[in-house]
Predicted model as a PDB file, atoms N, CA, C, CB and O in Angstrom, pLDDT in the B-factor column:
MODEL        1                                                                  
ATOM      1  N   MET A   1      -0.318  26.557   3.932  1.00 61.00           N  
ATOM      2  CA  MET A   1      -1.170  25.429   3.602  1.00 61.00           C  
ATOM      3  C   MET A   1      -0.496  24.147   4.094  1.00 61.00           C  
ATOM      4  CB  MET A   1      -1.450  25.366   2.069  1.00 61.00           C  
ATOM      5  O   MET A   1       0.696  23.934   3.872  1.00 61.00           O  
ATOM      6  N   ASP A   2      -1.273  23.307   4.758  1.00 62.00           N  
ATOM      7  CA  ASP A   2      -0.769  22.045   5.292  1.00 62.00           C  
ATOM      8  C   ASP A   2      -0.858  20.982   4.197  1.00 62.00           C  
ATOM      9  CB  ASP A   2      -1.571  21.608   6.565  1.00 62.00           C  
ATOM     10  O   ASP A   2      -1.955  20.638   3.758  1.00 62.00           O  
ATOM     11  N   THR A   3       0.287  20.461   3.754  1.00 67.00           N  
ATOM     12  CA  THR A   3       0.303  19.451   2.691  1.00 67.00           C  
ATOM     13  C   THR A   3       0.619  18.056   3.215  1.00 67.00           C  
ATOM     14  CB  THR A   3       1.312  19.832   1.631  1.00 67.00           C  
ATOM     15  O   THR A   3       0.845  17.133   2.432  1.00 67.00           O  
ATOM     16  N   ARG A   4       0.637  17.902   4.534  1.00 70.00           N  
ATOM     17  CA  ARG A   4       0.906  16.575   5.106  1.00 70.00           C  
ATOM     18  C   ARG A   4      -0.272  15.639   4.874  1.00 70.00           C  
ATOM     19  CB  ARG A   4       1.204  16.684   6.614  1.00 70.00           C  
ATOM     20  O   ARG A   4      -1.425  16.069   4.837  1.00 70.00           O  
ATOM     21  N   LEU A   5       0.027  14.369   4.721  1.00 64.00           N  
ATOM     22  CA  LEU A   5      -1.003  13.355   4.535  1.00 64.00           C  
ATOM     23  C   LEU A   5      -1.537  12.919   5.887  1.00 64.00           C  
ATOM     24  CB  LEU A   5      -0.454  12.146   3.753  1.00 64.00           C  
ATOM     25  O   LEU A   5      -0.814  12.971   6.882  1.00 64.00           O  
ATOM     26  N   PRO A   6      -2.798  12.488   5.941  1.00 68.00           N  
ATOM     27  CA  PRO A   6      -3.306  11.930   7.197  1.00 68.00           C  
ATOM     28  C   PRO A   6      -2.457  10.724   7.599  1.00 68.00           C  
ATOM     29  CB  PRO A   6      -4.806  11.525   7.061  1.00 68.00           C  
ATOM     30  O   PRO A   6      -1.928  10.026   6.733  1.00 68.00           O  
ATOM     31  N   PRO A   7      -2.324  10.474   8.896  1.00 68.00           N  
ATOM     32  CA  PRO A   7      -1.454   9.369   9.360  1.00 68.00           C  
ATOM     33  C   PRO A   7      -1.784   8.012   8.765  1.00 68.00           C  
ATOM     34  CB  PRO A   7      -1.530   9.262  10.846  1.00 68.00           C  
ATOM     35  O   PRO A   7      -0.878   7.206   8.548  1.00 68.00           O  
ATOM     36  N   ASN A   8      -3.053   7.734   8.496  1.00 69.00           N  
ATOM     37  CA  ASN A   8      -3.413   6.422   7.951  1.00 69.00           C  
ATOM     38  C   ASN A   8      -3.105   6.296   6.467  1.00 69.00           C  
ATOM     39  CB  ASN A   8      -4.878   6.154   8.182  1.00 69.00           C  
ATOM     40  O   ASN A   8      -3.121   5.182   5.943  1.00 69.00           O  
ATOM     41  N   VAL A   9      -2.827   7.382   5.772  1.00 81.00           N  
ATOM     42  CA  VAL A   9      -2.520   7.362   4.341  1.00 81.00           C  
ATOM     43  C   VAL A   9      -1.011   7.412   4.100  1.00 81.00           C  
ATOM     44  CB  VAL A   9      -3.206   8.541   3.632  1.00 81.00           C  
ATOM     45  O   VAL A   9      -0.533   6.963   3.058  1.00 81.00           O  
ATOM     46  N   GLN A  10      -0.282   7.942   5.034  1.00 92.00           N  
ATOM     47  CA  GLN A  10       1.153   8.138   4.847  1.00 92.00           C  
ATOM     48  C   GLN A  10       1.911   6.848   4.519  1.00 92.00           C  
ATOM     49  CB  GLN A  10       1.737   8.755   6.084  1.00 92.00           C  
ATOM     50  O   GLN A  10       2.709   6.861   3.582  1.00 92.00           O  
ATOM     51  N   PRO A  11       1.710   5.734   5.234  1.00 93.00           N  
ATOM     52  CA  PRO A  11       2.447   4.511   4.865  1.00 93.00           C  
ATOM     53  C   PRO A  11       2.132   4.019   3.458  1.00 93.00           C  
ATOM     54  CB  PRO A  11       2.139   3.411   5.851  1.00 93.00           C  
ATOM     55  O   PRO A  11       3.000   3.458   2.790  1.00 93.00           O  
ATOM     56  N   ILE A  12       0.906   4.221   3.005  1.00 92.00           N  
ATOM     57  CA  ILE A  12       0.539   3.821   1.641  1.00 92.00           C  
ATOM     58  C   ILE A  12       1.346   4.632   0.634  1.00 92.00           C  
ATOM     59  CB  ILE A  12      -0.986   4.011   1.396  1.00 92.00           C  
ATOM     60  O   ILE A  12       1.900   4.085  -0.320  1.00 92.00           O  
ATOM     61  N   ALA A  13       1.405   5.936   0.857  1.00 93.00           N  
ATOM     62  CA  ALA A  13       2.158   6.810  -0.037  1.00 93.00           C  
ATOM     63  C   ALA A  13       3.648   6.483   0.004  1.00 93.00           C  
ATOM     64  CB  ALA A  13       1.930   8.279   0.336  1.00 93.00           C  
ATOM     65  O   ALA A  13       4.324   6.522  -1.024  1.00 93.00           O  
ATOM     66  N   GLU A  14       4.161   6.159   1.194  1.00 95.00           N  
ATOM     67  CA  GLU A  14       5.575   5.795   1.313  1.00 95.00           C  
ATOM     68  C   GLU A  14       5.883   4.528   0.536  1.00 95.00           C  
ATOM     69  CB  GLU A  14       5.958   5.611   2.780  1.00 95.00           C  
ATOM     70  O   GLU A  14       6.915   4.446  -0.130  1.00 95.00           O  
ATOM     71  N   GLY A  15       4.997   3.533   0.610  1.00 95.00           N  
ATOM     72  CA  GLY A  15       5.204   2.289  -0.127  1.00 95.00           C  
ATOM     73  C   GLY A  15       5.179   2.512  -1.631  1.00 95.00           C  
ATOM     74  O   GLY A  15       6.000   1.955  -2.360  1.00 95.00           O  
ATOM     75  N   ALA A  16       4.236   3.330  -2.096  1.00 94.00           N  
ATOM     76  CA  ALA A  16       4.158   3.633  -3.524  1.00 94.00           C  
ATOM     77  C   ALA A  16       5.413   4.374  -3.980  1.00 94.00           C  
ATOM     78  CB  ALA A  16       2.899   4.469  -3.834  1.00 94.00           C  
ATOM     79  O   ALA A  16       5.941   4.107  -5.060  1.00 94.00           O  
ATOM     80  N   HIS A  17       5.882   5.298  -3.159  1.00 95.00           N  
ATOM     81  CA  HIS A  17       7.092   6.050  -3.502  1.00 95.00           C  
ATOM     82  C   HIS A  17       8.308   5.120  -3.544  1.00 95.00           C  
ATOM     83  CB  HIS A  17       7.326   7.192  -2.486  1.00 95.00           C  
ATOM     84  O   HIS A  17       9.148   5.238  -4.436  1.00 95.00           O  
ATOM     85  N   ALA A  18       8.403   4.205  -2.589  1.00 96.00           N  
ATOM     86  CA  ALA A  18       9.527   3.269  -2.552  1.00 96.00           C  
ATOM     87  C   ALA A  18       9.598   2.461  -3.846  1.00 96.00           C  
ATOM     88  CB  ALA A  18       9.405   2.326  -1.341  1.00 96.00           C  
ATOM     89  O   ALA A  18      10.675   2.272  -4.412  1.00 96.00           O  
ATOM     90  N   ARG A  19       8.448   1.989  -4.304  1.00 95.00           N  
ATOM     91  CA  ARG A  19       8.433   1.219  -5.559  1.00 95.00           C  
ATOM     92  C   ARG A  19       8.827   2.096  -6.740  1.00 95.00           C  
ATOM     93  CB  ARG A  19       7.041   0.604  -5.802  1.00 95.00           C  
ATOM     94  O   ARG A  19       9.570   1.667  -7.624  1.00 95.00           O  
ATOM     95  N   ALA A  20       8.321   3.330  -6.748  1.00 95.00           N  
ATOM     96  CA  ALA A  20       8.597   4.246  -7.858  1.00 95.00           C  
ATOM     97  C   ALA A  20      10.080   4.574  -7.990  1.00 95.00           C  
ATOM     98  CB  ALA A  20       7.811   5.528  -7.678  1.00 95.00           C  
ATOM     99  O   ALA A  20      10.583   4.785  -9.093  1.00 95.00           O  
ATOM    100  N   ILE A  21      10.768   4.613  -6.860  1.00 96.00           N  
ATOM    101  CA  ILE A  21      12.196   4.940  -6.932  1.00 96.00           C  
ATOM    102  C   ILE A  21      13.080   3.699  -6.966  1.00 96.00           C  
ATOM    103  CB  ILE A  21      12.588   5.807  -5.754  1.00 96.00           C  
ATOM    104  O   ILE A  21      14.306   3.801  -6.924  1.00 96.00           O  
ATOM    105  N   GLY A  22      12.448   2.517  -7.042  1.00 96.00           N  
ATOM    106  CA  GLY A  22      13.201   1.284  -7.244  1.00 96.00           C  
ATOM    107  C   GLY A  22      13.702   0.578  -6.000  1.00 96.00           C  
ATOM    108  O   GLY A  22      14.576  -0.284  -6.094  1.00 96.00           O  
ATOM    109  N   LEU A  23      13.165   0.924  -4.827  1.00 96.00           N  
ATOM    110  CA  LEU A  23      13.573   0.208  -3.620  1.00 96.00           C  
ATOM    111  C   LEU A  23      12.953  -1.187  -3.614  1.00 96.00           C  
ATOM    112  CB  LEU A  23      13.162   0.994  -2.347  1.00 96.00           C  
ATOM    113  O   LEU A  23      11.859  -1.378  -4.146  1.00 96.00           O  
ATOM    114  N   PRO A  24      13.637  -2.160  -3.019  1.00 97.00           N  
ATOM    115  CA  PRO A  24      13.060  -3.512  -2.951  1.00 97.00           C  
ATOM    116  C   PRO A  24      11.916  -3.558  -1.945  1.00 97.00           C  
ATOM    117  CB  PRO A  24      14.142  -4.547  -2.571  1.00 97.00           C  
ATOM    118  O   PRO A  24      11.826  -2.722  -1.046  1.00 97.00           O  
ATOM    119  N   LYS A  25      11.057  -4.535  -2.110  1.00 94.00           N  
ATOM    120  CA  LYS A  25       9.894  -4.672  -1.235  1.00 94.00           C  
ATOM    121  C   LYS A  25      10.300  -4.915   0.214  1.00 94.00           C  
ATOM    122  CB  LYS A  25       9.005  -5.808  -1.718  1.00 94.00           C  
ATOM    123  O   LYS A  25       9.568  -4.543   1.130  1.00 94.00           O  
ATOM    124  N   ASP A  26      11.449  -5.529   0.430  1.00 95.00           N  
ATOM    125  CA  ASP A  26      11.878  -5.796   1.806  1.00 95.00           C  
ATOM    126  C   ASP A  26      12.474  -4.571   2.496  1.00 95.00           C  
ATOM    127  CB  ASP A  26      12.888  -6.915   1.816  1.00 95.00           C  
ATOM    128  O   ASP A  26      13.037  -4.693   3.585  1.00 95.00           O  
ATOM    129  N   SER A  27      12.363  -3.410   1.890  1.00 96.00           N  
ATOM    130  CA  SER A  27      12.867  -2.195   2.521  1.00 96.00           C  
ATOM    131  C   SER A  27      11.808  -1.514   3.395  1.00 96.00           C  
ATOM    132  CB  SER A  27      13.358  -1.226   1.456  1.00 96.00           C  
ATOM    133  O   SER A  27      12.023  -0.398   3.868  1.00 96.00           O  
ATOM    134  N   CYS A  28      10.691  -2.163   3.609  1.00 96.00           N  
ATOM    135  CA  CYS A  28       9.626  -1.600   4.437  1.00 96.00           C  
ATOM    136  C   CYS A  28      10.155  -1.330   5.846  1.00 96.00           C  
ATOM    137  CB  CYS A  28       8.402  -2.556   4.487  1.00 96.00           C  
ATOM    138  O   CYS A  28      10.727  -2.220   6.476  1.00 96.00           O  
ATOM    139  N   PRO A  29       9.966  -0.098   6.344  1.00 96.00           N  
ATOM    140  CA  PRO A  29      10.530   0.261   7.647  1.00 96.00           C  
ATOM    141  C   PRO A  29       9.649  -0.091   8.838  1.00 96.00           C  
ATOM    142  CB  PRO A  29      10.811   1.716   7.675  1.00 96.00           C  
ATOM    143  O   PRO A  29      10.055   0.116   9.982  1.00 96.00           O  
ATOM    144  N   TYR A  30       8.466  -0.613   8.599  1.00 96.00           N  
ATOM    145  CA  TYR A  30       7.524  -0.841   9.691  1.00 96.00           C  
ATOM    146  C   TYR A  30       7.641  -2.260  10.243  1.00 96.00           C  
ATOM    147  CB  TYR A  30       6.096  -0.582   9.219  1.00 96.00           C  
ATOM    148  O   TYR A  30       7.998  -3.182   9.509  1.00 96.00           O  
ATOM    149  N   PRO A  31       7.343  -2.441  11.534  1.00 96.00           N  
ATOM    150  CA  PRO A  31       7.472  -3.765  12.159  1.00 96.00           C  
ATOM    151  C   PRO A  31       6.468  -4.772  11.593  1.00 96.00           C  
ATOM    152  CB  PRO A  31       7.285  -3.650  13.670  1.00 96.00           C  
ATOM    153  O   PRO A  31       5.383  -4.409  11.139  1.00 96.00           O  
ATOM    154  N   ALA A  32       6.859  -6.032  11.634  1.00 95.00           N  
ATOM    155  CA  ALA A  32       5.998  -7.113  11.148  1.00 95.00           C  
ATOM    156  C   ALA A  32       4.659  -7.087  11.875  1.00 95.00           C  
ATOM    157  CB  ALA A  32       6.684  -8.485  11.336  1.00 95.00           C  
ATOM    158  O   ALA A  32       4.584  -6.763  13.060  1.00 95.00           O  
ATOM    159  N   ASN A  33       3.618  -7.430  11.152  1.00 93.00           N  
ATOM    160  CA  ASN A  33       2.251  -7.534  11.674  1.00 93.00           C  
ATOM    161  C   ASN A  33       1.651  -6.213  12.148  1.00 93.00           C  
ATOM    162  CB  ASN A  33       2.230  -8.504  12.803  1.00 93.00           C  
ATOM    163  O   ASN A  33       0.645  -6.219  12.857  1.00 93.00           O  
ATOM    164  N   SER A  34       2.246  -5.086  11.771  1.00 94.00           N  
ATOM    165  CA  SER A  34       1.677  -3.795  12.157  1.00 94.00           C  
ATOM    166  C   SER A  34       0.739  -3.307  11.051  1.00 94.00           C  
ATOM    167  CB  SER A  34       2.802  -2.748  12.430  1.00 94.00           C  
ATOM    168  O   SER A  34       0.926  -3.663   9.887  1.00 94.00           O  
ATOM    169  N   PRO A  35      -0.265  -2.498  11.398  1.00 93.00           N  
ATOM    170  CA  PRO A  35      -1.156  -1.956  10.371  1.00 93.00           C  
ATOM    171  C   PRO A  35      -0.404  -1.065   9.382  1.00 93.00           C  
ATOM    172  CB  PRO A  35      -2.291  -1.167  11.022  1.00 93.00           C  
ATOM    173  O   PRO A  35      -0.757  -0.990   8.205  1.00 93.00           O  
ATOM    174  N   GLU A  36       0.634  -0.393   9.874  1.00 94.00           N  
ATOM    175  CA  GLU A  36       1.432   0.463   8.993  1.00 94.00           C  
ATOM    176  C   GLU A  36       2.167  -0.364   7.947  1.00 94.00           C  
ATOM    177  CB  GLU A  36       2.435   1.287   9.808  1.00 94.00           C  
ATOM    178  O   GLU A  36       2.273   0.060   6.796  1.00 94.00           O  
ATOM    179  N   ARG A  37       2.677  -1.533   8.321  1.00 95.00           N  
ATOM    180  CA  ARG A  37       3.371  -2.405   7.370  1.00 95.00           C  
ATOM    181  C   ARG A  37       2.401  -2.894   6.294  1.00 95.00           C  
ATOM    182  CB  ARG A  37       4.013  -3.609   8.102  1.00 95.00           C  
ATOM    183  O   ARG A  37       2.728  -2.912   5.107  1.00 95.00           O  
ATOM    184  N   LYS A  38       1.207  -3.288   6.728  1.00 93.00           N  
ATOM    185  CA  LYS A  38       0.188  -3.737   5.777  1.00 93.00           C  
ATOM    186  C   LYS A  38      -0.134  -2.608   4.791  1.00 93.00           C  
ATOM    187  CB  LYS A  38      -1.100  -4.194   6.525  1.00 93.00           C  
ATOM    188  O   LYS A  38      -0.235  -2.841   3.586  1.00 93.00           O  
ATOM    189  N   ALA A  39      -0.293  -1.385   5.308  1.00 93.00           N  
ATOM    190  CA  ALA A  39      -0.590  -0.240   4.448  1.00 93.00           C  
ATOM    191  C   ALA A  39       0.581   0.055   3.512  1.00 93.00           C  
ATOM    192  CB  ALA A  39      -0.915   1.000   5.296  1.00 93.00           C  
ATOM    193  O   ALA A  39       0.364   0.378   2.344  1.00 93.00           O  
ATOM    194  N   TRP A  40       1.812  -0.050   4.002  1.00 94.00           N  
ATOM    195  CA  TRP A  40       2.996   0.201   3.178  1.00 94.00           C  
ATOM    196  C   TRP A  40       3.015  -0.768   1.994  1.00 94.00           C  
ATOM    197  CB  TRP A  40       4.296   0.059   4.021  1.00 94.00           C  
ATOM    198  O   TRP A  40       3.277  -0.361   0.863  1.00 94.00           O  
ATOM    199  N   PHE A  41       2.735  -2.055   2.255  1.00 94.00           N  
ATOM    200  CA  PHE A  41       2.707  -3.053   1.183  1.00 94.00           C  
ATOM    201  C   PHE A  41       1.562  -2.790   0.203  1.00 94.00           C  
ATOM    202  CB  PHE A  41       2.576  -4.461   1.773  1.00 94.00           C  
ATOM    203  O   PHE A  41       1.702  -3.042  -0.993  1.00 94.00           O  
ATOM    204  N   GLU A  42       0.429  -2.285   0.705  1.00 93.00           N  
ATOM    205  CA  GLU A  42      -0.666  -1.925  -0.195  1.00 93.00           C  
ATOM    206  C   GLU A  42      -0.208  -0.837  -1.165  1.00 93.00           C  
ATOM    207  CB  GLU A  42      -1.904  -1.450   0.607  1.00 93.00           C  
ATOM    208  O   GLU A  42      -0.508  -0.893  -2.357  1.00 93.00           O  
ATOM    209  N   GLY A  43       0.512   0.141  -0.650  1.00 94.00           N  
ATOM    210  CA  GLY A  43       1.032   1.195  -1.510  1.00 94.00           C  
ATOM    211  C   GLY A  43       2.070   0.673  -2.486  1.00 94.00           C  
ATOM    212  O   GLY A  43       2.075   1.049  -3.658  1.00 94.00           O  
ATOM    213  N   TYR A  44       2.942  -0.189  -2.004  1.00 94.00           N  
ATOM    214  CA  TYR A  44       4.003  -0.737  -2.852  1.00 94.00           C  
ATOM    215  C   TYR A  44       3.402  -1.576  -3.984  1.00 94.00           C  
ATOM    216  CB  TYR A  44       4.983  -1.592  -2.012  1.00 94.00           C  
ATOM    217  O   TYR A  44       3.818  -1.465  -5.137  1.00 94.00           O  
ATOM    218  N   ASP A  45       2.417  -2.417  -3.641  1.00 93.00           N  
ATOM    219  CA  ASP A  45       1.805  -3.308  -4.632  1.00 93.00           C  
ATOM    220  C   ASP A  45       0.751  -2.614  -5.493  1.00 93.00           C  
ATOM    221  CB  ASP A  45       1.179  -4.493  -3.935  1.00 93.00           C  
ATOM    222  O   ASP A  45       0.430  -3.075  -6.588  1.00 93.00           O  
ATOM    223  N   GLY A  46       0.223  -1.513  -4.992  1.00 89.00           N  
ATOM    224  CA  GLY A  46      -0.789  -0.789  -5.746  1.00 89.00           C  
ATOM    225  C   GLY A  46      -2.187  -1.362  -5.617  1.00 89.00           C  
ATOM    226  O   GLY A  46      -3.084  -0.983  -6.370  1.00 89.00           O  
ATOM    227  N   THR A  47      -2.385  -2.272  -4.669  1.00 80.00           N  
ATOM    228  CA  THR A  47      -3.704  -2.851  -4.448  1.00 80.00           C  
ATOM    229  C   THR A  47      -3.957  -3.007  -2.954  1.00 80.00           C  
ATOM    230  CB  THR A  47      -3.833  -4.212  -5.165  1.00 80.00           C  
ATOM    231  O   THR A  47      -3.028  -3.273  -2.191  1.00 80.00           O  
ATOM    232  N   PRO A  48      -5.208  -2.844  -2.533  1.00 76.00           N  
ATOM    233  CA  PRO A  48      -5.523  -3.102  -1.124  1.00 76.00           C  
ATOM    234  C   PRO A  48      -5.295  -4.569  -0.790  1.00 76.00           C  
ATOM    235  CB  PRO A  48      -6.979  -2.703  -0.806  1.00 76.00           C  
ATOM    236  O   PRO A  48      -5.558  -5.445  -1.614  1.00 76.00           O  
ATOM    237  N   ALA A  49      -4.811  -4.834   0.404  1.00 69.00           N  
ATOM    238  CA  ALA A  49      -4.534  -6.211   0.808  1.00 69.00           C  
ATOM    239  C   ALA A  49      -5.799  -7.056   0.865  1.00 69.00           C  
ATOM    240  CB  ALA A  49      -3.845  -6.230   2.159  1.00 69.00           C  
ATOM    241  O   ALA A  49      -5.737  -8.267   0.658  1.00 69.00           O  
ATOM    242  N   ASP A  50      -6.940  -6.441   1.141  1.00 68.00           N  
ATOM    243  CA  ASP A  50      -8.193  -7.183   1.256  1.00 68.00           C  
ATOM    244  C   ASP A  50      -8.940  -7.277  -0.064  1.00 68.00           C  
ATOM    245  CB  ASP A  50      -9.080  -6.539   2.290  1.00 68.00           C  
ATOM    246  O   ASP A  50     -10.060  -7.786  -0.109  1.00 68.00           O  
ATOM    247  N   ASP A  51      -8.333  -6.793  -1.138  1.00 60.00           N  
ATOM    248  CA  ASP A  51      -8.971  -6.806  -2.439  1.00 60.00           C  
ATOM    249  C   ASP A  51      -8.927  -8.223  -3.003  1.00 60.00           C  
ATOM    250  CB  ASP A  51      -8.288  -5.804  -3.400  1.00 60.00           C  
ATOM    251  O   ASP A  51      -7.851  -8.765  -3.257  1.00 60.00           O  
ATOM    252  N   GLY A  52     -10.084  -8.807  -3.194  1.00 62.00           N  
ATOM    253  CA  GLY A  52     -10.161 -10.163  -3.730  1.00 62.00           C  
ATOM    254  C   GLY A  52      -9.998 -10.180  -5.235  1.00 62.00           C  
ATOM    255  O   GLY A  52      -9.918  -9.126  -5.865  1.00 62.00           O  
ATOM    256  N   PRO A  53      -9.949 -11.358  -5.810  1.00 63.00           N  
ATOM    257  CA  PRO A  53      -9.796 -11.451  -7.269  1.00 63.00           C  
ATOM    258  C   PRO A  53     -11.045 -10.948  -7.976  1.00 63.00           C  
ATOM    259  CB  PRO A  53      -9.500 -12.900  -7.693  1.00 63.00           C  
ATOM    260  O   PRO A  53     -12.151 -11.048  -7.446  1.00 63.00           O  
ATOM    261  N   ASP A  54     -10.865 -10.415  -9.157  1.00 67.00           N  
ATOM    262  CA  ASP A  54     -11.994  -9.985  -9.973  1.00 67.00           C  
ATOM    263  C   ASP A  54     -12.725 -11.225 -10.488  1.00 67.00           C  
ATOM    264  CB  ASP A  54     -11.522  -9.077 -11.157  1.00 67.00           C  
ATOM    265  O   ASP A  54     -12.107 -12.152 -11.012  1.00 67.00           O  
ATOM    266  N   LEU A  55     -14.024 -11.227 -10.334  1.00 70.00           N  
ATOM    267  CA  LEU A  55     -14.825 -12.337 -10.794  1.00 70.00           C  
ATOM    268  C   LEU A  55     -15.454 -11.978 -12.134  1.00 70.00           C  
ATOM    269  CB  LEU A  55     -15.904 -12.705  -9.756  1.00 70.00           C  
ATOM    270  O   LEU A  55     -15.714 -10.802 -12.389  1.00 70.00           O  
ATOM    271  N   PRO A  56     -15.705 -12.952 -12.990  1.00 77.00           N  
ATOM    272  CA  PRO A  56     -16.352 -12.658 -14.260  1.00 77.00           C  
ATOM    273  C   PRO A  56     -17.762 -12.129 -14.036  1.00 77.00           C  
ATOM    274  CB  PRO A  56     -16.386 -13.905 -15.144  1.00 77.00           C  
ATOM    275  O   PRO A  56     -18.437 -12.504 -13.077  1.00 77.00           O  
ATOM    276  N   ILE A  57     -18.185 -11.268 -14.921  1.00 75.00           N  
ATOM    277  CA  ILE A  57     -19.547 -10.728 -14.844  1.00 75.00           C  
ATOM    278  C   ILE A  57     -20.498 -11.809 -15.354  1.00 75.00           C  
ATOM    279  CB  ILE A  57     -19.694  -9.391 -15.682  1.00 75.00           C  
ATOM    280  O   ILE A  57     -20.324 -12.356 -16.442  1.00 75.00           O  
ATOM    281  N   ALA A  58     -21.500 -12.096 -14.542  1.00 74.00           N  
ATOM    282  CA  ALA A  58     -22.468 -13.135 -14.919  1.00 74.00           C  
ATOM    283  C   ALA A  58     -23.341 -12.614 -16.050  1.00 74.00           C  
ATOM    284  CB  ALA A  58     -23.346 -13.560 -13.699  1.00 74.00           C  
ATOM    285  O   ALA A  58     -23.723 -11.444 -16.070  1.00 74.00           O  
ATOM    286  N   ASP A  59     -23.651 -13.505 -16.996  1.00 65.00           N  
ATOM    287  CA  ASP A  59     -24.553 -13.131 -18.086  1.00 65.00           C  
ATOM    288  C   ASP A  59     -25.954 -12.936 -17.525  1.00 65.00           C  
ATOM    289  CB  ASP A  59     -24.554 -14.211 -19.212  1.00 65.00           C  
ATOM    290  O   ASP A  59     -26.444 -13.753 -16.745  1.00 65.00           O  
ATOM    291  N   ALA A  60     -26.584 -11.859 -17.925  1.00 54.00           N  
ATOM    292  CA  ALA A  60     -27.917 -11.554 -17.402  1.00 54.00           C  
ATOM    293  C   ALA A  60     -28.999 -12.236 -18.190  1.00 54.00           C  
ATOM    294  CB  ALA A  60     -28.158 -10.070 -17.400  1.00 54.00           C  
ATOM    295  O   ALA A  60     -30.180 -12.082 -17.878  1.00 54.00           O  
TER     296      ALA A  60                                                      
ENDMDL                                                                          
END                                                                             
């Protein structure tokens, strides 16, 4: 059975793992401005980079 993650998910999982084991955020191994670096930080922070702030629910 193949348990490898798809290439676009792997940096996210690596970032989450880095945080879980206590590595600092600046330990990201990917080059600046790369999509992999952005994904790694999403995993580390636990939120998508494009996720905006939650807005209050308008009263109906």
